[in-house]
Structure formats: structure tokens, C-alpha cells
N, C-alpha and C positions, 0 to 999 in steps of 0.2 A: 566298415566295408560291407556293402550289401552282399547277400549270398550269391546272386548270379554274377556280380562283378568279381567276387573272389574266385568263383569257379572258372571264369574266363581267364583271370590272371594266372592262376595256378596251372591251367592247361597249357599256357605258353611258356612255362618255366622249365629250364633244363635240370636244375639242381635245387633241392631244398636243403638248407643247412640248419641243423638243430644244435645250438651251443648256448649255454647259459652265461658264459663269460663274454661280456660285450666286446672287449678288445679282440679276443680270439675269433668271435663270430664275424666282426667287421673285416679283419685281416683275411679270413677264409673267403668271404664274399668277394673281396677285392681281387684276390688271387684267381678265383674262378672267372670273374668277369674279364680279367686280363688274358685268361686262357681261352676266351671266346665263348664262355657259357653265360646264359641268363640265370641268375641265382637269386633266391630270396631266403632270408634268415628268420628263425624263431628262437626264443629263449627257452621254451619248454616243450616237452613232448605233447602236452595237451594242446598247445597253440598250433603245433604242426599238424596234429591229427584232425583238428577242426577245419583245416584247409586242404587236406589231402582227399581228393575225390577219385572216383573210379576211372575217370578219363585222364588222370595224371600220366603223362608220357615221359617223365624224367626219372631221375634217381634221387636218393636221399643220402646225405652225409650227416651223421649224428654222433655226438659225444655219447659214451657209454654211461657216464655218471651225470645225471641231471636231477634237478629238484623235483620232488613228487614222483611222477612216473619216470622210470629210468629209460635209457636207450634200449635195453632189452625188452621193456614193456612196449615201447614204440615199435620195435622190430616185430614182436608178436602180433600187434594190431595190423601192421602193414601187410604182413604175410597173409593174414586172413582176408584182407581187402584185395590184394594182388600178390600172389606168391612169386611172380616173376619180376617184381620191382626190385632192382639192385639197391642194397643198402650198405654203405661203407661206414664202419664204426671207427670213431676216433677214441683213443685211450691214452691216459697218462701213464708215466712210468710206474711199474708195479701192478698194473691192472691187465697184464697180458692174458692171464688165465680167463678173465671175464670176457675179453675180446675173442679168444679162441672159442669159448662157449657160444658167443654170438654167431661165430662162423658155423658152428654145428647146428644152430637153430635157423640158419638160412641167410645170414649176412653174406654179402658178396666179397668183402675184403675188410681189413682193418689197417689203420696207420697209427703209429705211436707218436705222441707229442713229445717234444716239438718236432714237427716234420717240415721238410723243405717244400717249396712251391712246386718243384718238379715232381716230387713224390706224390703230392696231392693231385696234380693235373694228370699224371700218368694213370693213376688208379681211376680217376673220374672218367677219363677218355675211354678206358677199356670197358668200364661199367656202362657208360652211355652208348657205346657202339653195340653192346649186347642188347641193351634196351631197345635200340632202334630196330634191330632185327626182329625182336619179339613183337613190337608194335606193328611193324610192317606185315608180319604174318597174320596178326589179328585183323588188320585193315583189309587184307586180301580175302580172308574168310568171310568177313562181313559183306564185302563187295560181291562175292560169289553167292551169298545167301540172297541178296537183293536182286542181283542180275546173274543167274547161274550160267547164262550163255555168253556173258560179256568177258572177253579176254582181259586178263589182269594187266594193269599198268604198274610194273614193279620198279621200285627204286625209291631212295630217300635222299638222293643228292639234291643240291640246291636247284639245279636245272630241272629236275623232275618235279620238285615241289612247286616251282614256278609254272611248270606245264599244267599241273593239277589246278592251280589257281586260274590259269587261262581258260581251261575247260569249264571250270565252275562259273566263271564270269560270262563266257560266250555261249554256254549250253542252252540257256533259255532265250537267247537273243536271236531273232529271225534274220540272220545275216549269213551270206555265203562265206566260205572259208577256204583259203589255200594253205595246204600243209606242205612244207618243204623239208626234205631230209634224205640222207643217203639210203641206199638199199639196206633193208633190214632194220631200220631204226624204229619201226612201229607206226607207220603212217596210218594204216587201216585200224590199228588198235585205238589210236587217238580219235579217228573219225567215229568209231563205234562208241567211244566214251562221250563224244560230243552229242551223238544221237541219243544215248541213254540220258544224258543230262538235260536234253531238251524237253523230255516228257511227251514227245510226239507219239500219237497213237498209231501212225502209219509205219510201214516196214523200213528196214535199212537195206538199200539195194546197191550192191557193189558192182562196178563195171570196170574191167581192165581194158583201158583204151588200146593198149599195146597187143592185146590178144585177139581183138575182133578184126576180121578181114574187112577192108574198106568197102567191099561190095555189099555187105550186109549191115554195115555200121549204122547208116541212117535209119534203116528199118528197126534195128534193135533199140536204138535210142528213142526214136519218135513214134514207132509203130507204123502200121500201114492198113489200108482198107482192102477188102477183097477185090481182086482184079487189078490192083495198082501196078503189078508187074507180073512177069511170067512166074508161075507156081505160087502166086499169092492167092490161094484158093479161099481163104477166109480172113476176116479182120483180125489184126494182132495189136494188142495193147503194148506200147513201148515202155521202156524202163522208166522214163520220166513220169509218164502217166501212172504207171503201176505204183510208183513211190508216193502216191497222194497222201498228204499229211505225214509224210515221213522224211527220209533222207536219201539222196542219191550220192554215192561216192564214186567219183571219176578218178581212178588210179592211173598213173602214168599218162596224165593228160597231155604231156609233150608229144605223145604218139598219135594224138587225134589228127586226122587228115585236115589240111588247111581249109578245104571246101566246107567241112562240117564245123570248123571253128567259127566260121561266119554265122552259121545258123545257131550255134550254141551261144554266141554273143547276143544275138537277137532274143533268144529264149531267156537269158539272164536279165536282159534289160526290160523286156515286155512282160515277162512272167506268163507266157502263153506258148502253146505248141500247136502244130498241125501234123496229123498223121500223113504219111506218104500216100498220095492219091486222094486226099481230102481237102476241102476248103473250110472245114469246120474248125473254129478256134476253140481250143481247150485250155482253160486256166491252169497254170502250173502252180500247184499248191504243195511244194516240197522244198526242203533246203538242199542246196548243192554244195558238196565239199569236194574240192579237187586236190590231187596230190601229185607231186613231182619230185624226182631226184635230180633234175637238171636246173640250171639257172635260166629261167624262162625269159628274163630280160635280155640276157646274152643271146639266146636263140632268136628272139624277136629282132634284135639288131642285125642278125645274119639272114633274116627273112624266113626262118624256119618255124616261127610261131608268131601268130598275129599279136602285134603290140597292143591293140585295143582290147583284145580278150585278156591279155596279161594284166593290164591295168584294171580291168573290171574284176578279175579274180583276186587281185592283190589288195583289195580294200582292207581285208583282214587276213593276216598271214601268221601262221604258227611254224616256227622253225624248230626242228627236232635235233638234239645234239647227238653226234656219233658216240659210240661206246667208249672210244679212246679219250673222250672229254668228260666221262663220268665213271672212271675206273672204280671209285668207291662203291658203286652199285653192283659190281661184278660178284662179290661174295653172296649177297642176298639173291641176285638173279640166278646164280648157279645152284644155290641151296634149293630154290623153288623148282628150277628146271630138272634137277636130279630127282626131286620128289614126283614131279609130273611124269617123268620118264619111267621111274620105278613102278608107279601105279599103272601106267598105260601098258607096259610090257610085262607086268607081273614079275618083276625082278626085285631083289633086295637093293636097298640104297647103299652104294659103295661109300667107303670112308675116304677121306683125303687129309693131307697134312698141311702145315703152314707153308712149307717150301713149294708144294704144288699150287696152292692158292696164290702165292706171290708170283709164280711163273705165269699163271693164267691172267692175273691182273696186269702183268707187264706186256702181254701180247696186244697187237693192234686191233685184231678182230675186224678186218675190212668189211665182212658181212654183217657186222654189228650184232644186235640182239638175236636176230634170226640165226646167224652163224653160231652164236653161243648156245642157243637152244639145240641146234643140231649136234654140236659137240657133246652136250649133256646126254643126248640120246645115245650117241656112240659110246660114251664113257660108261653108261649104265649097262649097255649091251656087251661091254668088255672089248670093244673095238678100238679104244683109244689107250695108248700106253704112255707112260711118263718116266723120265729118268729118276724122278723122285720116288721114294718108297710108296708103293700102292698096296695097301693092306687088302686082304680078302674081304669081299662083301659080307655084311652081316644083315640082321633083320632091318626092315624099313623103320627109319627113325623119324620122329617129329622134328620140326625145325629147331626147337629148343635143345633136343638131344643131339642134333647135328652140330649145333654150336658148342655144346659140351665136348663132343668128339673132336672138334677142331682145337679146343683148348687143351684137351688131353694129349693130342698128337704133338702140339707145339711144345708142351712141357716135356713129353717123352723125348722128342728130338733134341731139345736143348740139354736135357739131363744126360743123354747119351754122348752129346758133343763134349760135355765137360766131365766125362768119365765117372759119372755118379757123384760128383762133388756138389753137394746141396748148396753150399755157400756161393760157389761160382755160378751155379744154375740160377739161384735167386737173384744174384746181381745182374746176370744177363737178361733175365725176364723183368727186371725192375720190380721185384716182388719181395716182401718181407719173408724171411726164412720160415717163420711160423705159418704164414699163409701158404707157402709152398708145401710145407709139411702136411697141412690139412688137405691140400689138393692131391698130394702123393697118396694119401690114405684114401681119398674119395675115388680116385681113378685106379687104385690098386697098382701103383707104380712103386715097386719095392726098392728101398734105399739100402745101401750096404751098411755094415756096422759102423764104419768110420763116418759115413755121411749122416747116419742117425745121430751120432754124438754132436755133429755140427749143428744139426737141426734143433736138438734139445738144449743147446747152449743158450742161456738167457740173452735177449737182445739188449744192447747197451744204448 
């Protein structure tokens, strides 16, 4: 396999499995694929390391005992390459101490052979979700570095990944676009990403069609000559002309007056404009992106929007999903919004627990992402309260630390629910008792004497 082909393949893999026994490796790969993961297997640590690159966005499942380099050697090398890459160690009976040592060296979890399919999938799902949050945080930081003024497009749900692909495909194509989505779904954010992807040298000019009085609408859009009307004392360049070699964003286009819709249709068809009071033809050299929260076809059928303009705009349409259809993105959205708000208001980042997050994910959020961002602002300012336990704010955390805090709170709550019984807590969390013991120590959650005996009891 050529190096560039291998890099592309590994970059698209969710799980790398390292196991020297062919039958076990094959069974593990089949289980993961049935669980919805894309997986690839290697027989040795050396083979796996030769294919693990810095852009690998998945996780690793490795046996502890391998020929030549061991699973611990693999762990050490991967930690050097990417300390945030989750590694799940598989161990045979009698090698628990080695697996616990792997946890101390940075492994995410370990499972004892023989293990059930459910046990493997549960561990991989938790590790992969944490990996997604870390990768998303890195992607956002890179995007801010390249475009510091570009608002982030946050999320890793299938709909958001498809949206990113659409932006990538349409970005450099000189075609007008209609963005359809409910209030607060991020229509202007998508428009700005399309503009950034275009590479255009001109400006991004946003116009809220619902906020402009009809009396000055034509002048604002097309510009005017001196003396064209009362108080027109000097020439004015309109928004379309000002956006030369750039992008014009027409938000709430359903609010555009019908008379101006006729002129806008001609502009889009002929790609030329005339200032008010002038007969001079000016070439239109910009991309037009329109956005609406309404069903323009339904409005046109009622005579409230010109059908010909609708069909002209609808050549390329991007539909944005409401937040209720991408609830899996809510944790990463809130984690980012909490950080934004904490930095903006110079406040510490508050903690939250699993019950609170589950409550937030279950809400409908009719205002969508905008409403969620406003909620985060109020929460950081201490203006939002929850029936769930809300711990006092601490120092500002990184996203990785916030994820750890989320895990700690979940363990603490489950531990308290089961009255400090480690065995029952481990069962409720679908986690080995040895793993739970390690996390109790990591997060300084103190077990009772009776619970400690349960934890120290060898796994059967």
C-alpha cells in the first residue's frame, strides 16, 4: 500500500485493532463493524504504528501481550504522537495488573478476555465520543487560526458533516445559493463559510431585508446618484456594487418588497445593476446568497413572493437542520458556548453533571443554536438555574478538562445513587470494577472500606 493511500485510509477509520491472534482479531473487527464502526486490524504493534498518522481521528483497541513490541510499547508511542488518542487495552485472565498499569500510563480503558460484544461496543462508543469532542475542538482552533473572524460551524452529527461537504463543494463554484432554515439555525454562519470557501477577495456584505424600510430599500441595495431624490446630495454606492468580487447575503429575503423582487430577479438574470437616478449599466460581480425561514414556494402560491424569483434562487438550496434533529451536537455546542461566554464575561467556567446535560439534550430549543448560545451566556452569568445539582463555578477549563469533569460528575452521581457500592456502580456504568477504581482514584472520589474490598476483589 502506498504511503499516501495508507494515510487516506487510516484517516477514515474509526477503530484500529491490534491483536496477534487471527481469530480474535477477525471476531473483534466483525463486532465493531456490526456496531457501526469502520475498523481495520493489525497483528503487531509495529504494523499498527507504521500506519498511525498525526491526522488519525479514531481510537485504538490493542491486546496487552503482543509479539515483539507489547501493547504498553504501542501505548507509549501513541501517547507521544497524540496524548488525547483513546486506547482500550485487551487483556487475558491473570494480566489485570498489567492492564491497570496501562491505565496509569494513559490508556482509556481495558477489557478482560473473553469479553462480550456489548462490553466491547460500550467501551468503544464512550472512547469514540470523547475522541470526537477533542477532534472537533482542534478543528475549531484551526479554523479560527485560518479565519479569526469566521464564526465557527460547530457539530459532528451526520447532518453537520454533510453540510460541511456541501460548503466545500459549493464554496468555489460561482453560483447563487438559497439557505433555508428555522430561526437561529445558523444561516448567516453558513453564508460566511461559503464566502470564506470561495476565496473571493471582495467583502461579505450582509443585508437584513426585514430590517430595511421600504422607502430606502432600493437606494440601499442599488445605490443612487446625486439629486436622484430629495436629500440625495451625493452619489451613494449600493450594497450590491460595494460587494464587488465578494458576497452579498440577503437575510429574510421573504421580507423583500414585491416591487423590488422584480428588480432583484432582473439583477440575478442579467448580472448588472443601475443606481437610482442613473442610466449607467454596472456589471454585477459578486455572489448572492439568500436566506429564509419561510417556505418560499408556499408564499409564492399565495402571491406573497414572486414565483419566478423563487425558482431563480432555488437553483441551489442548502437546508439547515433544527437543533432538535441534531441533539447529539448539544454537548459539544454547550461546551464551546460555555467557554466563549466565560472568556467574554471574564467569568469562571461552571461545571455541570450528566443529569443536567441529559435535560438540556431533551429540550426542544425552538430558537435553535442561537437560543442555546443565549442560554449558555445566562448560565455562565449565574442567571439560569436547574433542579439538577449545580456545583459552584471553578477555574476556566479546557474542553478536554470539561469532558473529564463531565465524566467525574457522572461517576459521582452514580456512586452516590448506589450508596457507595462500587460493584453496583460499575455495573450501572457498564464499566469494569478495576477501571472504576482507577477513575475513583483519578477524580479523588473516596470509596468506603466495604466498597474498597469489592474493588480489590479479583475479576472473574
